[in-house]
C-alpha positions in Angstrom: 43.7 150.8 -111.1 43.2 147.9 -113.6 45.3 149.8 -116.2 48.0 150.6 -113.8 48.0 146.8 -112.7 48.3 145.7 -116.3 51.3 148.1 -117.0 53.1 146.5 -114.1 52.7 143.1 -115.4 53.8 144.0 -118.9 57.0 145.7 -117.6 57.6 142.7 -115.6 57.5 140.5 -118.5 59.6 142.8 -120.6 62.4 142.6 -117.9 62.4 138.7 -118.3 62.4 139.0 -121.9 65.4 141.3 -121.9 67.6 138.7 -120.0 71.2 139.8 -119.0 71.3 142.2 -116.2 68.0 143.9 -117.0 66.9 146.0 -114.2 63.6 147.9 -114.6 62.2 150.2 -111.9 58.3 149.7 -111.8 57.5 153.2 -110.4 58.5 153.4 -106.6 61.8 154.0 -105.0 61.6 151.6 -102.1 63.4 148.2 -102.4 61.2 145.4 -103.7 59.7 147.4 -106.5 62.1 146.3 -109.1 62.9 143.1 -111.1 66.4 142.1 -111.9 66.8 139.2 -114.6 69.8 137.3 -115.6 70.1 134.8 -118.2 73.2 132.7 -117.8 72.8 131.3 -121.4 73.8 134.6 -122.7 76.4 135.7 -120.3 79.0 133.5 -118.7 81.4 134.2 -116.0 85.0 134.7 -117.2 87.5 131.7 -116.6 90.6 133.3 -118.3 93.3 133.7 -117.2 91.4 132.3 -114.1 87.8 132.0 -112.8 86.8 135.4 -111.8 86.3 135.3 -108.0 85.4 138.9 -107.7 82.1 140.0 -106.4 79.8 143.0 -106.7 77.1 144.0 -104.3 73.6 142.7 -104.8 71.3 145.1 -106.5 68.3 146.5 -104.7 65.8 144.7 -106.8 63.3 142.8 -104.6 62.8 140.1 -107.3 65.7 138.3 -108.7 65.2 136.1 -111.8 67.9 133.7 -113.0 67.6 131.2 -116.1 70.4 128.6 -115.8 71.2 126.3 -118.7 72.6 122.7 -118.3 75.2 121.9 -120.9 78.0 119.7 -121.4 81.5 121.3 -121.8 85.1 120.7 -121.9 86.9 122.7 -119.3 90.5 123.2 -118.1 90.8 121.8 -114.6 94.9 122.2 -114.5 97.6 123.5 -116.6 97.4 121.5 -119.8 94.5 119.3 -118.4 91.1 119.3 -120.1 87.9 117.4 -118.9 84.6 116.6 -120.3 82.3 118.1 -117.7 78.6 118.4 -117.0 77.7 122.2 -116.1 75.3 124.7 -115.0 75.9 127.6 -117.5 79.1 126.2 -119.1 81.6 126.7 -116.4 82.7 124.9 -113.3 81.6 126.1 -110.9 78.5 127.4 -112.4 77.5 131.3 -112.4 77.4 133.0 -108.9 74.0 134.0 -107.6 73.7 136.8 -105.1 70.6 137.8 -103.4 69.3 139.4 -100.1 67.2 138.1 -97.3 63.7 138.9 -98.2 64.1 138.6 -101.9 61.9 136.6 -104.1 64.3 134.2 -106.1 62.9 133.1 -109.4 64.6 130.0 -111.0 64.2 128.6 -114.5 66.6 125.7 -115.1 66.7 124.5 -118.8 68.2 121.1 -119.7 70.2 121.5 -122.9 72.2 118.3 -122.4 71.5 114.8 -123.7 70.7 113.2 -120.1 68.4 113.8 -117.3 69.5 116.2 -114.5 67.9 118.4 -111.6 68.9 121.1 -109.4 69.0 121.4 -105.6 69.4 124.8 -103.6 70.6 124.5 -100.2 69.5 128.0 -99.6 65.8 127.4 -100.4 63.0 126.2 -98.1 60.7 124.6 -100.7 59.2 121.1 -101.3 62.0 119.1 -103.0 59.5 116.9 -105.0 58.2 120.0 -106.7 61.4 122.1 -107.4 64.1 119.5 -107.6 62.4 117.0 -109.8 64.1 115.3 -112.7 64.7 117.5 -115.9 64.6 115.4 -119.0 66.7 116.7 -122.1 64.9 119.7 -123.7 62.7 120.1 -120.6 62.8 122.8 -118.0 61.6 123.6 -114.5 60.7 126.8 -112.9 60.0 127.8 -109.3 60.2 130.6 -106.8 61.3 130.7 -103.2 61.9 133.6 -100.8 65.5 133.9 -99.4 65.2 133.6 -95.7 68.6 132.5 -94.5 71.8 134.5 -94.9 75.2 132.8 -95.9 77.1 131.1 -98.5 75.1 128.1 -99.8 75.8 125.2 -102.4 73.6 124.4 -105.3 73.9 121.1 -107.2 72.4 118.5 -109.5 70.5 116.0 -107.2 70.0 113.3 -109.9 71.3 109.7 -108.7 74.1 108.9 -108.5 74.5 112.2 -106.9 78.3 111.6 -106.5 78.8 111.3 -110.2 76.7 114.5 -111.1 78.8 116.4 -108.6 82.2 115.3 -109.4 81.5 116.0 -113.2 81.0 119.6 -112.3 77.3 120.3 -111.6 77.5 122.9 -108.7 77.5 126.6 -108.2 77.3 129.1 -105.3 74.5 131.3 -104.1 75.3 134.2 -101.7 72.5 135.4 -99.6 73.3 138.7 -97.8 71.6 139.7 -94.5 68.6 142.0 -95.1 70.5 145.0 -93.9 73.8 143.8 -95.0 76.9 142.5 -93.1 78.0 144.2 -90.0 81.3 145.4 -91.4 82.0 147.2 -94.7 84.3 145.0 -96.9 86.7 146.7 -99.3 86.9 143.6 -101.5 84.8 140.4 -101.7 85.5 137.0 -103.3 83.9 133.6 -103.8 85.8 130.5 -103.5 84.3 127.0 -104.2 86.5 124.1 -103.3 85.7 120.8 -105.0 87.4 117.7 -106.3 88.0 115.9 -109.7 88.3 112.2 -110.2 89.7 111.8 -113.6 90.8 109.0 -116.0 92.0 111.0 -119.0 89.4 113.4 -119.9 86.6 111.5 -118.2 85.3 110.5 -114.7 86.9 107.7 -112.7 84.3 106.2 -110.5 86.3 103.7 -108.4 88.7 106.6 -107.4 85.6 108.8 -106.3 84.2 105.7 -104.3 87.6 105.4 -102.7 87.8 109.2 -102.1 91.1 109.5 -104.1 90.9 112.7 -105.9 92.9 113.5 -108.8 92.8 117.2 -108.2 91.3 119.3 -105.4 90.7 122.8 -106.6 89.3 126.2 -105.9 86.7 127.5 -108.5 87.4 124.6 -110.9 91.0 124.7 -111.7 94.1 123.6 -109.6 96.6 126.2 -108.7 94.8 128.9 -110.7 95.2 131.6 -108.1 98.8 131.0 -107.3 99.5 131.9 -110.9 96.8 134.7 -110.7 96.6 136.0 -107.3 93.6 137.8 -105.9 94.5 141.4 -105.7 93.8 143.5 -102.7 95.1 146.7 -101.0 97.1 147.4 -97.8 94.3 148.2 -95.1 91.6 146.3 -97.1 89.0 144.3 -95.2 88.5 141.2 -97.3 85.4 139.1 -97.2 85.6 135.6 -98.7 82.4 133.4 -99.2 83.8 129.9 -99.2 81.5 127.0 -100.4 82.8 123.4 -100.4 81.1 121.5 -103.2 82.9 118.3 -102.2 81.8 115.7 -103.0 83.8 114.2 -100.6 86.6 116.3 -98.9 86.4 118.8 -96.1 87.8 122.2 -96.8 90.1 123.3 -93.8 90.4 126.8 -94.8 93.4 129.0 -93.9 95.1 132.0 -94.8 99.1 131.9 -94.2 100.2 134.9 -92.6 96.6 136.1 -91.4 93.9 135.5 -88.8 90.4 135.7 -89.4 88.9 138.3 -87.2 85.4 137.4 -88.2 83.9 134.1 -89.4 80.2 133.6 -90.0 79.6 130.0 -89.8 75.9 130.2 -90.8 75.4 133.8 -92.1 73.8 135.0 -88.8 75.9 138.1 -87.8 75.2 137.5 -84.1 77.1 134.1 -84.5 80.5 135.5 -85.6 83.5 133.9 -84.4 86.7 135.9 -83.9 90.5 135.3 -83.8 90.2 132.0 -86.0 93.3 130.5 -87.6 91.7 127.6 -89.5 87.9 126.8 -90.1 86.5 123.6 -91.4 83.6 123.8 -94.2 82.2 120.4 -94.8 81.1 119.0 -98.2 77.8 120.6 -99.1 78.5 123.6 -96.6 79.5 127.3 -96.8 80.9 130.0 -94.5 81.9 133.6 -94.7 85.5 134.7 -93.8 86.8 138.3 -93.1 90.4 139.4 -92.4 91.9 142.8 -92.5 95.3 143.4 -94.3 96.4 146.2 -91.7 99.7 148.2 -92.6 101.2 147.3 -89.3 100.3 143.7 -89.3 99.3 141.5 -92.3 100.2 144.4 -94.6 101.7 144.5 -98.0 102.8 141.0 -99.2 101.8 137.7 -100.4 99.5 135.3 -98.5 98.7 131.8 -99.6 95.2 130.5 -98.9 94.8 126.8 -98.7 93.0 123.8 -97.4 95.1 122.9 -94.3 94.6 119.2 -95.4 97.9 119.2 -97.2 97.4 116.1 -99.2 94.6 118.0 -100.8 96.5 121.2 -101.1 99.2 119.3 -102.9 96.5 118.5 -105.6 95.8 122.0 -106.3 93.7 123.6 -103.4 96.2 126.5 -103.1 96.1 130.2 -104.2 97.5 133.5 -103.2 96.4 136.8 -102.2 98.6 139.7 -103.1 98.4 142.7 -101.0 99.6 145.9 -102.6 102.8 145.6 -104.8 105.3 143.5 -102.7 108.6 142.2 -103.7 108.5 138.8 -105.0 110.4 136.1 -103.5 110.8 132.9 -105.5 110.9 130.6 -102.6 107.5 131.8 -101.2 105.3 128.5 -101.6 102.7 126.3 -100.0 
């Protein structure tokens, strides 16, 4: 028994050492008997030609370990516009984390930047003074929590002034699926993080942020990127969108032009689903799960803009497109 235990511990350590996407079965077939480890210093989500919004299903691993580096980066926030950002993992938003209710989530955050930062998981039930403490340059923090609540959650830097750290790009989404999955089978899944940039040249404009006068309002870190690079689905697809609003100030009044949401999960509890909804508000720091079906005899083949229905913010970049099938393109279609 002692030898078997030592072998399991050794294999677990090997998984962490392997890093990117390592999935090592520890002997049993049941869920919870494996560890998946992801090092976001070694792998970065693609942002070209657009931030990759596509999602894959969570693995069956009962333990999911993530290493998240904090680093400064120059990013594109609009066509021809660059910005000096503070990031998790080198992109804005940072990497997408996906787990299931019941998973043990192991987090290691390493501060590779020249200033203090921290991390705050809205999905975690954990003492903030332990997990969300200040991380000095070249230091790290590690903690574990059990995922107990399903939904789409924000993760962000909580170092004061929090407004500055969020507006600089320090946020990412974590998706927590129900233990037994969502009630419906989605054909395509996407993540969309709405946020704002307040800019003066390539740097932050603090007075504009305090006045809530955003320069850009964006999905997944860049203005209009999904208007130019639509999300692709097929006729008949049920599409599930995990929408997180990183703010720091504006509400996301999420709407798809030409479609109606047949399901919205405001809090991730499948028994709380709303139906037949046209627009749903996601507050800063919140998230919700949206579903619609692009039926052949209704919202079939065609182009469907998605927006925040606060149109002053949509004009600043919070507009994208879902392309269903291979429709005829009409130059006048815009929102």
